[in-house]
C-alpha positions in Angstrom: 0.0 -19.3 22.9 1.1 -15.8 23.8 1.8 -14.5 27.2 -0.3 -11.6 28.6 2.1 -9.9 29.9 1.2 -6.1 30.3 5.0 -5.3 29.8 5.0 -6.5 26.2 1.9 -4.3 25.3 3.6 -1.3 27.0 6.2 -1.6 24.9 4.1 -1.5 21.9 2.4 1.4 22.7 5.5 3.2 23.5 6.7 2.2 20.3 3.8 3.7 18.6 3.8 6.9 20.8 7.2 7.6 19.9 6.4 7.0 16.4 3.8 9.2 16.0 5.6 12.3 17.5 7.2 14.1 14.9 10.2 16.3 15.4 10.5 19.6 14.0 13.8 20.0 11.9 15.3 22.6 9.9 17.5 21.9 6.6 19.6 23.8 4.9 18.9 24.2 1.2 21.8 24.2 -1.1 20.8 25.1 -4.9 23.4 23.3 -7.0 24.6 26.1 -9.9 26.1 24.8 -12.9 27.4 27.3 -16.1 26.0 25.9 -19.7 28.7 25.0 -21.8 28.2 26.0 -25.2 29.9 24.3 -28.1 30.1 25.6 -31.8 29.2 23.9 -35.1 32.7 22.7 -36.5 30.5 23.3 -40.0 30.7 27.0 -39.1 34.6 27.2 -38.6 35.2 25.1 -42.1 33.3 27.6 -43.9 35.0 31.0 -42.1 38.8 29.2 -42.8 37.9 27.4 -46.1 39.7 29.3 -48.3 42.8 29.1 -46.0 42.8 25.5 -45.6 42.8 25.2 -49.4 45.7 26.9 -49.6 47.3 24.7 -46.8 46.0 21.7 -48.5 47.8 22.8 -52.0 51.2 23.6 -50.2 51.4 20.1 -48.8 50.3 18.2 -51.6 46.7 17.4 -50.8 44.0 16.8 -53.3 41.2 18.5 -51.1 40.2 19.9 -47.7 38.8 16.3 -46.2 42.4 15.0 -47.3 44.0 17.4 -45.4 41.7 16.8 -42.4 42.6 13.0 -42.6 46.1 13.6 -42.3 45.7 15.6 -39.4 42.7 13.4 -37.7 45.0 12.2 -35.1 46.3 15.3 -34.0 43.0 16.7 -33.7 41.6 13.7 -31.7 44.6 14.5 -29.4 43.8 18.4 -29.1 40.2 17.5 -28.4 40.8 15.0 -25.5 43.2 17.8 -23.9 40.9 20.2 -24.1 37.7 17.9 -22.6 36.9 18.9 -19.1 33.6 17.3 -17.0 31.7 20.6 -17.3 32.6 20.8 -21.1 32.5 17.4 -22.5 33.6 16.7 -26.2 30.1 17.2 -28.4 29.1 13.7 -29.3 26.9 13.2 -33.0 23.3 12.4 -32.5 22.4 9.1 -32.8 19.4 7.0 -32.5 19.8 5.9 -29.1 19.9 9.8 -27.5 16.6 10.5 -29.5 13.6 10.1 -26.9 10.6 8.7 -28.2 7.3 10.5 -27.6 5.8 10.0 -24.1 2.7 7.6 -24.0 -0.5 8.9 -23.4 -1.9 9.4 -20.0 -3.6 6.6 -18.8 -7.5 6.9 -18.6 -9.0 7.1 -14.7 -10.4 3.3 -15.2 -6.9 2.1 -16.7 -5.2 3.7 -13.4 -7.7 1.7 -11.0 -7.3 -1.6 -12.9 -3.5 -1.3 -12.7 -3.8 0.0 -9.1 -6.0 -3.3 -8.3 -3.4 -5.6 -9.9 -0.4 -4.1 -7.9 -2.4 -4.7 -4.7 -3.3 -7.9 -5.7 -6.8 -7.5 -4.4 -9.2 -9.4 -6.7 -12.3 -7.4 -7.6 -16.0 -7.8 -7.0 -16.3 -9.1 -10.7 -14.1 -12.0 -10.2 -16.6 -13.5 -7.5 -20.1 -12.5 -8.9 -21.4 -10.7 -12.3 -21.9 -7.2 -10.6 -24.0 -6.2 -13.7 -26.6 -9.4 -13.1 -26.7 -8.8 -9.5 -27.8 -5.3 -9.4 -31.0 -6.3 -10.6 -31.9 -8.4 -7.7 -33.0 -7.4 -4.3 -30.8 -6.7 -1.4 -32.4 -10.1 0.1 -31.1 -12.2 -2.7 -28.1 -10.4 -3.1 -27.0 -11.2 0.6 -28.2 -15.3 0.0 -26.1 -15.3 -3.2 -23.1 -14.2 -1.4 -23.0 -16.4 1.4 -23.8 -19.2 -1.1 -20.6 -18.1 -3.5 -18.4 -18.8 -0.2 -20.4 -21.6 1.3 -18.3 -24.2 0.0 -14.7 -22.7 0.9 -13.5 -23.6 4.6 -11.1 -20.9 4.4 -13.3 -18.6 3.6 -15.3 -16.0 5.4 -18.2 -13.5 4.5 -20.7 -10.7 5.4 -23.2 -8.5 4.0 -22.8 -5.1 5.9 -25.2 -1.9 5.3 -23.3 0.9 4.0 -24.5 3.1 6.7 -22.8 0.6 9.2 -19.7 0.4 7.2 -18.9 4.3 6.6 -18.9 4.7 10.4 -16.5 1.9 10.7 -14.4 3.1 8.0 -14.2 6.7 9.4 -12.9 5.4 12.5 -10.4 3.1 10.7 -9.1 5.9 9.4 -8.6 7.7 12.6 -7.2 4.2 14.0 -5.6 2.3 11.6 -4.0 -0.4 14.1 -5.4 -1.9 16.9 -5.0 -5.7 19.0 -7.6 -7.9 19.9 -7.6 -11.0 21.7 -8.7 -14.4 21.1 -10.0 -16.7 23.7 -8.3 -20.0 24.5 -9.1 -22.5 26.6 -5.7 -23.4 28.8 -5.1 -26.6 30.1 -2.6 -28.9 31.7 -2.1 -32.6 32.4 -3.8 -34.0 35.4 -2.4 -36.6 38.1 -4.1 -39.4 35.8 -2.6 -38.1 32.5 -5.9 -36.5 31.3 -6.1 -32.8 30.6 -7.7 -30.1 32.9 -8.7 -26.8 32.4 -7.1 -24.0 34.4 -9.2 -21.4 32.9 -9.3 -19.0 30.0 -6.7 -16.9 28.4 -6.3 -15.3 25.1 -3.6 -14.9 22.0 -3.0 -11.4 20.8 -3.4 -10.5 17.3 -2.4 -7.3 15.7 -5.0 -5.7 13.1 -4.2 -3.0 10.0 -6.4 -1.2 7.8 -5.5 -0.2 4.2 -7.4 2.0 1.9 -7.1 1.3 -1.8 -8.6 2.4 -4.9 -11.8 1.1 -6.4 -11.4 -1.7 -8.7 -13.7 0.2 -11.1 -12.8 4.0 -12.0 -16.2 6.1 -10.3 -17.9 8.2 -12.8 -16.9 12.0 -13.1 -20.3 13.0 -12.6 -21.0 11.1 -9.3 -22.4 12.6 -6.1 -20.3 13.5 -3.2 -21.9 10.5 -1.4 -20.9 8.2 -4.0 -17.4 9.6 -4.1 -17.2 8.5 -0.5 -17.6 5.0 -1.6 -15.1 4.6 -4.0 -12.5 2.8 -2.6 -11.6 -1.1 -1.3 -10.5 -1.6 2.0 -9.0 -4.1 3.5 -7.8 -5.3 6.9 -5.1 -7.9 7.7 -4.5 -9.8 11.2 -1.1 -11.1 12.3 -0.3 -12.6 15.8 1.0 -10.1 17.9 4.3 -12.2 18.9 4.7 -12.4 15.0 4.4 -8.7 14.4 6.7 -7.8 17.2 9.6 -10.4 16.0 9.2 -9.6 12.0 7.4 -6.0 11.8 6.2 -5.6 8.4 7.3 -8.7 7.2 5.3 -10.8 9.5 2.7 -13.3 7.8 -0.8 -12.5 8.1 -3.1 -15.2 9.0 -6.5 -13.4 7.7 -7.1 -11.0 5.1 -10.4 -9.0 4.4 -11.6 -7.3 2.0 -14.7 -5.1 1.6 -16.2 -4.3 -1.8 -18.4 -1.4 -2.1 -19.4 -1.9 -5.7 -23.2 -2.0 -4.7 -23.2 0.3 -1.6 -24.4 3.5 -3.9 -27.4 1.8 -5.7 -28.2 -1.2 -3.2 -26.7 0.1 0.1 -24.5 -3.0 0.7 -21.0 -3.7 1.3 -20.0 -6.9 0.6 -16.8 -8.3 2.8 -14.8 -11.2 2.0 -12.1 -13.0 4.0 -9.3 -15.4 3.5 -7.9 -17.5 6.0 -4.5 -18.7 5.3 -4.4 -22.6 6.1 -1.9 -24.3 8.6 -2.1 -20.8 10.3 -2.8 -21.8 13.9 -6.3 -19.8 13.3 -9.8 -21.7 12.2 -12.3 -19.7 10.1 -14.5 -19.7 13.5 -11.7 -17.9 15.2 -11.2 -15.2 12.3 -14.9 -14.8 12.3 -14.5 -13.9 15.8 -11.9 -11.3 15.3 -13.8 -9.9 12.5 -16.8 -9.4 14.6 -14.8 -7.7 17.3 -13.9 -5.3 14.6 -17.1 -3.8 14.9 -17.7 -3.8 18.2 -14.5 -1.5 18.4 -14.6 0.4 15.4 -18.1 1.1 15.2 -18.5 4.5 17.2 -22.1 5.2 16.7 -23.0 1.7 17.8 -21.4 -0.7 19.8 -18.4 0.9 20.1 -19.6 3.9 21.7 -18.5 3.5 25.2 -15.4 2.1 26.6 -14.4 0.3 23.7 -14.2 3.2 21.4 -12.0 4.3 24.5 -9.8 1.8 24.6 -9.2 1.7 20.8 -8.5 5.8 20.6 -6.0 5.3 23.9 -4.1 2.5 21.8 -3.7 4.9 19.0 -2.6 7.8 21.3 0.0 5.4 22.8 -1.7 6.0 26.3 0.4 3.4 28.5 -1.1 4.2 32.1 -4.7 3.9 30.9 -4.8 1.0 28.5 -5.2 -2.1 30.3 -5.2 -5.4 28.5 -7.5 -6.8 31.3 -10.3 -4.0 29.9 -9.5 -5.5 26.6 -10.5 -8.7 27.0 -13.6 -8.2 29.1 -15.3 -5.5 26.3 -14.1 -7.9 23.6 -16.1 -10.6 25.4 -19.4 -8.2 25.7 -21.8 -8.4 22.9 
């Protein structure tokens, strides 16, 4: 169980503050100038001295100029090697390996989106439901179908979010992509008779990170600005703060949340799916608590309009003096 020492959180805030302060540097730019070494075609040289070479070949008893070249080939190679420098290398004969193949055609937006989704490891909405068939259903039936789709998985959590609420949360997330949230834990010690006795309520602290990715399907080129605002897929990963402070970016997250916006424009719904890693020390109900806290602190136009929003901004700004873990715990428990 992670300790709630304020010094640990102040250290995290200071590190974020120093990371976000960029220092201006001036760089001296050096231009690398090199001269182009031009090599003449050896056939032009042969044509110019063809008659003289024929005379020399006859005097030395050779049948033709080619026979003369073969006799002097070793000497020619030796002179070429001596004349070669790094900036004037010996010209090589063109080969099939030096001929560059034509560039492949540029991928289409749909292909780029599919490649991006594959590289990020995010499953598209089509892997859960038949999106085209679902579009014909009313919102209430879509919500019921989405919840039934994940009802049999003990490691899954899901939700259906109104697009207006999601847009407010996503706007705050772009400005505050990282935060910490408390997960309440009941602390107990062994009593006199050996039975556990409760000593109060503590909390484990978890670190969350937002990320925004291209959509699984490419948006239409004629889409409206409002539709283009929903042309993305977002994720949240939750990691125990103690593990993040120890391993940094290599820390193993225990929960991954994905927001699918395929139905945001025509149905006004954002389908959320979460996966909890087995044997991570966090149950599905506890992960659901953390996800609910995200809306409480990120929905600036709703639940996060007061102290919750202030705590989120203070964490982003690295305000060590005013950010208190006690305030964070108190606000997290307020519905």
